[in-house]
N, C-alpha and C positions, 0 to 999 in steps of 0.2 A: 572808429565809426561802426565797425562790425560788432564790437562788444556792446555798444549802445543799442544796436538793432535787435538784439536777442531778448525776447520776453519769455519768461518761464511761466507757462500756463498749464494748469492741471486739466487736461481734457480726456475724454474717454479713449482708451487704447484698444487695439485689436487683440484678438485671442492670442496671436503669436507674441505680441508684446507682453501680455500678462504672463505668458509662460516663461518669459525670459527673466534673467536675474535683474534686469533693469525695469521691471514692471511698474515700479513706483516713481520712476523718474518722469518729469514733465516733458512734453514734446516742445521742441524749440520753434518759436515763431520769429520770422524776419519781416519786419514792417518796411515796406518799400519807401515810406517817407523818411525813415531813419537813414536811408542810403541816398537821400537827396531828391526823391521824387516829389514833384509839386502837386500833381493831381489837379491842375487848374485848367486843363483842356487846351492850353496854348504853349506851354513849355514842353519840349521833348523830354520824356522820362525814360527813353530807351536804356541809356547807360545805367541809371539807378536801378531799374528793374532787373537787368541782367546781373548787376553786381550783387543784388540781394539773392538771386538764384544761385550764383556761384558760391556765395558765403554759406548758404544752406547746404549745398552739395559738399563743400569742404568739411563741414561740421559733421558729416555722416548722414544728413537728411534733416528735413523739417518742412515747415509750412511758410510760404512767402505770402504775406497778407497784404491785401489791397483795401485800405479803409475807404469810406465814401469819398468820391472825387472822380475826375475824368483824367485818365492817364494817357496822354498822347504818346504814341510809340511807333517805331519801325520794328524790325524783327526781334522777337523775344525767343531766347534759346533755352529749351528745357534741359534739365540735367537729372541724373539718377536720384531717386529717393526724395524728390522735391514735389510738393503739392502747391499749386497756386490757388489761393482762397480769395474769392471776390465777395466782399461784404455787400449787403444791400446798399444800393446807392453808389457802388463802385462800377466804373466803366473803363475798359481798355479800348481806346479809340485808335483805329488804324490811321496813321498820318497820310496825307496826300503827297504825291510826288510832283514837284513842279514841272511845268512844261519843259521839255528838253532833257529831263532826267538829271541824275547826279552820278558822279563817278564813285562817291562814297557817302556815307551818312544816311543812306536810305535803306530799303529792304535788302537783305542778303541776296547775293547773286544766285540764280538758278544753277545748281551744280551740274557738271557734265554727266550725261547718261547715254553715251553713244556705245554701240549702235542701237540700243534697246528702245530709245525714244522714238524710233521710226514706226513702232507698232501700236502706239496709242497717242492721243493728242498731247499737246505740250503741257497742259495742266496736270495730267496724270503722271507725267514723266519726271517731275521735279518737286522738291519739298522745301528747300531752304528759302525760296522766294515767297515767304509767308509771314503773316503777322506773328504767329506762334508756331514754332516747329521743334521737333526732336527726332534724332536718329540714333539707333543703337542704344536706347536708354530703357530703363526698367523701373518699376515701382514709382509711377508718376501719376499725378492727378491734377485736374482743373475742376474746382468745385465752388459752391457758393451760389447766392442768389443775385449776383451782379450780372453785368452785360458786357459782351464782346461786340463792338460795333466796327465792322469792316468798311467804314465810310471811304477810306482812301485806297481801297483795293480795286484791282481790275477785275472785270467779269470774265476776262480771258476770251473775249469774243472776236479778237482781231483776226482778219483773214490771214495775216502773216504774223503769227504769235511771237516769233523770235524778234520781230521788229517792235515789240512793245517798248514803252519808255524805259530807259535804263534805270535800274534801281526800283522797278515796280514790283509789288507783291500781288498775288492773285488767289490766296487762300487764307482763311481765318486761322485754322488749325491744321497742321500737316504732320503726320507721324510716319516714320519708315523704320522697319526692322526693330520693333520694340516689343516688350511684353510687360504685363501687369499695369495696364493703363485704366484709369477711371475718369470719366467725364460725367459730372453729376450736377443737376439743378441750375446750371447757368443758362442764360439766354444769349442768342446770337442774332444780330441784325445786319443785313447786307454782308454776307460772308464771302463775297467774291465768287470766283469760279467754283470753289468748294467751301462751304462752311466748315466741314470736317472731311479731310482725306486721310484715311489710315491704310497704309500699304505694308503688308508683311508684319502685321501686328497680331500678337497672340494674347489671349486672356484679356480681352477688351470689354469693358463695361461702359455703356452709354445709357444714362438713366435720367428721366425727368427733365429733358431739355426743351426749351422753347426756341424754335429757329424760324425766323421770318427773313427770307433771303432772296437774292436776285439771280442765282443759278442753282447748282446742286446743294442739297441739304447735307445728308450723311452718306459718304461713300466709304465702304469697307472693301478693300481690294487685296486679294491673296492673304486673307486673315483667317485665323483659327480660334475657336472657342470665344465667340462674340455674343454678348447679350445687349440688345437694344430694346429698351422698355420705357413705357410711359412718356414718350416724346410726342410733341406736336410740331409739325413742319409745314409752313406755307412757302411753296416754291413755284410760283406761276410759270417761270421760264424753263424749268428743268426738273429733274427727278428729286423727290423728297428723300427717300431712303433707297440706296442703290448698291447692293453687293455686286462686286466685280471680281474678275480674275485675269488681269492684264499681264503683259510681258514686261512690265516696268522694272521688275527686279532682275531681269536678264535670264529668267527661266520660268517655266509654267508651274505655278503653285496654286492649288485649289483653295477656294474659300469654303470652309467646312465647319460643321458643328456650330451653327448659328441659330439663335432664336430672336425673333422680332415680335414683340407682343405689346398690346395695350397702347398702340400708337394712333395718332390722328394725322392724316396727310391730306393736303389740299393745294390747289393752285388758284382758288377762286377769289382770293382777297387781295386788295391793293397792298403793296409792299409796306410793311410796318404796322398794318392795322390789326393783325392778329395779336401782336405784342402789346399794342396800346389799348386793346380791348374795344376798339371802335368797329371792327369787323365790316369794313367797307368793301362790298363786292365790286368787281370790275364792271364797268358799264360798256355798252356797245359803242358809244361815242367816245373816241379817244380824246377829243377836245374837252370833255367834261371831267377828265381825271383830276384828282387833287395833286398838289405840288409834291406829295410824297411818292407819286407814281410817275416818274419822268418818262418812262417808256412803256408801251402797251404790249402785252404778250400776244403773239400771233395765235396761240392756242394755249389753254390752261393745261399745265403739266401736273406736277406735284404728286407723282405716283410712287408706288413701290415697284421696282424693276430689278431683275437680276440680269446683268449684261449692260450695254452691248459688249464691252470688253470681256472676253470669255475664252482666254487661252488655257487657263489652268482648271476650270470647271467649278462646279458647286455640288457639295455633298452634305447630306444630313442637315437640312434646313427646315425650320418650322416658323411659320408666320401665322399669328393667331390674334383674335380679338382686336382687329384694327378697323378704322373707319376711313374710307376714301370719300372725299367731298369735293365735287367740282374739279376733278382731276382726271388724268388718264387712268385706265384700269391697271390691273396687275399684269406684268409681263415677265416671262421666263425665256431666256434666249441663249442658245449655243450657236455662235457665229464663227468662231475662230479655232475650232477644234476641241471645245470644252466637252468633258464628260460631266453630264448632269444626272444625278441619281439621288433618290431619297429626299423628296420635298413634300411637305404638307402645308397647304393653305387652308385655314379653318376659322370659323367664327368671324366672317368678314361682312361688313355692310358698306354698300357703295351708293352714292347719290350723284346724279348728273355727270356720269362718266362722259368724257369728251372723245373717247374712242371705245373699242370693244372692251367689255369688262375683263375678259380672260384671254390672254394671248400667249401661246406656246409656240416657239419657233426653233426649228433645227435647220440651220442654213450653212452656207459655204463661202462666206466672205473671206475667211482665212487670212486675216490680218496678223501675220506672225512669220516666223522663220519658214523657209521653204521645206516641203516634205512632210509637214504635219497633216495627218489624215483628218477628214471630217469627223466631228465629235458625235456624241450620243446624247439622247434625252429620254430618260426612262424612270419608272418608279415614282409617279406623281399622283398625289391625292388632293383633290379640290372639294371641299365640303362645307356645309353650313354657311352658305353665302347668299346674301340678298343684294340685288342691284335693281335700282329703279331710275327711270328717266335717263337712260343712256342713249347715245346716238344710235341710229338704226343702220346706217349705210354700211358700216364695217362688220355687221353681224351683231345683233343685239345680245347674243350670248357669249360667243367666243370664236376664236380662230386657233386651230391646232394644225400646224402645217410643217411637215418635213420636206425633203427633196427626193427626187428619184434615186433609189438605191439606199436611202437613209431614212428609215421610218422613226417617228416618235413612238415609243413603246410603253405599254403598261400604265395607262392613265385611268384613274377612277374619279368620277365626278358624281357626287350624291348629295341629296338634301339641299337643292339649290333653287332659288326663285330669281328669274331675270326678266325685268320689264323694260321695254323701250318704246320709242315713239311710233314705230311702224312706218307705213307709207311706202314700202318697197314696191317697185313697179315690175311689170312683166318683162320689160327690157333688162332690168337688173337680174331677174330670175334666169334669163337666157345667157348670162355672162359665164365665161370660163377663164378666171383670172390667170395671169402668167405664172409659170413655175418659178421664175426668178432664181434659178439655180446657178447660172453662169453670170459672172459679174454681179454677184448678189448685192442688192442695194442695202442701205441701212435698214436693220430689222425693226420694223414698226408696222402696225396694222395697215397703215396707209400704203404700204408697198403693194398691196393687192387691189387697191381702189375699192369700188363698190363690190360687195361679194353677193353671190346668188343664194344666200341663206338668211332667213330672218332669225334663226337661232344660232346654230353652230355650223361653221365651215371647217371640214376635216379633209386633209389630203396627206397621203403617205403616213398613215397611222396604223399601228399594229397593237391589238389587244386593248380596246378602249371600252369602258363600261359607264353607262349613265343610269342612275337609280334615283327615283323621286326628284325629277327635274321638271320645273314648269317654266315655259316661255310665255310671256304675256306681252300684248301690244296695245297701245292706246289708239291706233288707227289701223285699218285693214292693211295687209301686206300680201303682195302677190307672189312672194318667194316661198319655196319649200322651207320648212323649219330646219331640217338637217340636210346638208349637202355633203355627200361623202364621195371621195375620189381616191382610188387606190388604198382602200381600207381593208385590213385583214383581221377579222375578229372584232365584232362590235355587238355588245349585249346591252339592250335597253329595256328597263323595267319601270313601269308607272311614270310614263312621260305625259305631261299635260300640255296641251296646246289650246289656243282659243277655240271655242265651240263654233264660232262663225268663220273660222279660217277656210278660205276657198281653195288655196293651193294645196299641193301634196304635203304630207308631213315629212316624207323621206324622198330625196333624190339620190339614187345609188348609181355610181359610175365605177365599174371595175371593183366590185366589193365581194369579199368572200367571208363565209362564216358569220352571217348576220342574223341576229335574233331579236325580236321585239315582242313583249308581252305586257298585258294589263295596261295598255296605253290608250289615251283618248284620240279618236279620229282615225285609228288604224287597227285592223284586226291582228291577233297574234300571228306571227309568221316566223319561219326559219328559211333562210336562203343560203344554200351551200356556196353558190357562185353565180354572179350575174355581171354582164357587161354594162347594161343600162336598164334601170327600172325605177318607176315612181310608185310610191305607196301612199 
């Protein structure tokens, strides 16, 4: 069987292969149908697929080919030096688990991960209970223009996740402690709790994917040297692209040296309609939803967020040339002791943000081993950003908030235009949101409720700079544009606010070293220290 499965095809080789003595040898292909896969959508092809992968691995490496067809499967186990290639018209379909579950023959069991699994949710803590998974592997790829459909996967939404049906899978692709991984050109529909979960993966390339999913899209956790590019993700119920740094590996490992570029993220479309090109936006009336949308999102998510799992930190991250459409805004969060430093967000356009466009949070949830100190968040640049028609109540520009004794430091925001609905009231202007330092809630802009700023809400911040920033509103707003509390070192240059804005531009509360110049609606001023003052 194995001999019949190998097809010698002359395909382009890598530079490393050309440099080798075997540069003229063809790359082996292992057709899953030659191992018994039917591809008829009803026969379980799990064994045939895994046999093809094992054969490719034993031969020293090769490509496992999926010709057009629908390959119904439970867990597929990746191996070193093997690439899965999905032809156009090929679908890997996640099989359903019968009511009551199975003791065998379904998805691989979630491997033990005690005691570390107590520090992040169930989905982040296990990898084997997935449609496609690999652990401690290298030089592996999943490529092609075919589809991975996680139809039979769980969304991981159970209140008691360990009581999920026995044999259930909840991730489309899961990778742990790997290196040299390429995911390119494939599409994923209904990826379960995670369409892609990569934990402790180095040298990871994710390029030109279409993901239309019912929870998280792409999560890279404790990973280094990651390139995410040219991807489109529709994820109404959860995050679209989400770097994390959890404690799932049993130690704090930073996610670092990451670029995310040329991506489109949204939560505004019914499940599957980005992939099929019909682009059906969610309607306010749940009863009018199509059959492809069996449950209605409470709020549209689909954002790029770093956190909330944040034990190991984030370092050297660039996010550029991305589009947010009908999603939450950008979020950067240190909640569990993470050191965050060296991040640039640039060339971003946002439309219809469902919460504040820019959210930076240094908190003290501290979900991790005892004794870990509160983290840091510093060295952040946000530039060349346009946002329009965002919600107003959470601050139409952004929230930058540390906690007492722990400031967010060294933030530069320049060349930014932020437009929102306006309508903030005098009662909102009088608010003083909770500090939320003790028993820190889930880090999200909603933790503060309505904020007393129509532009930026800043608290516990040191050395912040705004240059060429405009705040626009479609309706009058009674709140100050900038509300600053416990801010040390604020420089503002060429700030534009609406000409008809009746409220103050700046509300200063315990602010030191404040300087504003060449800004509309307020004269040039320097304030060395002030307890309370409006400008």
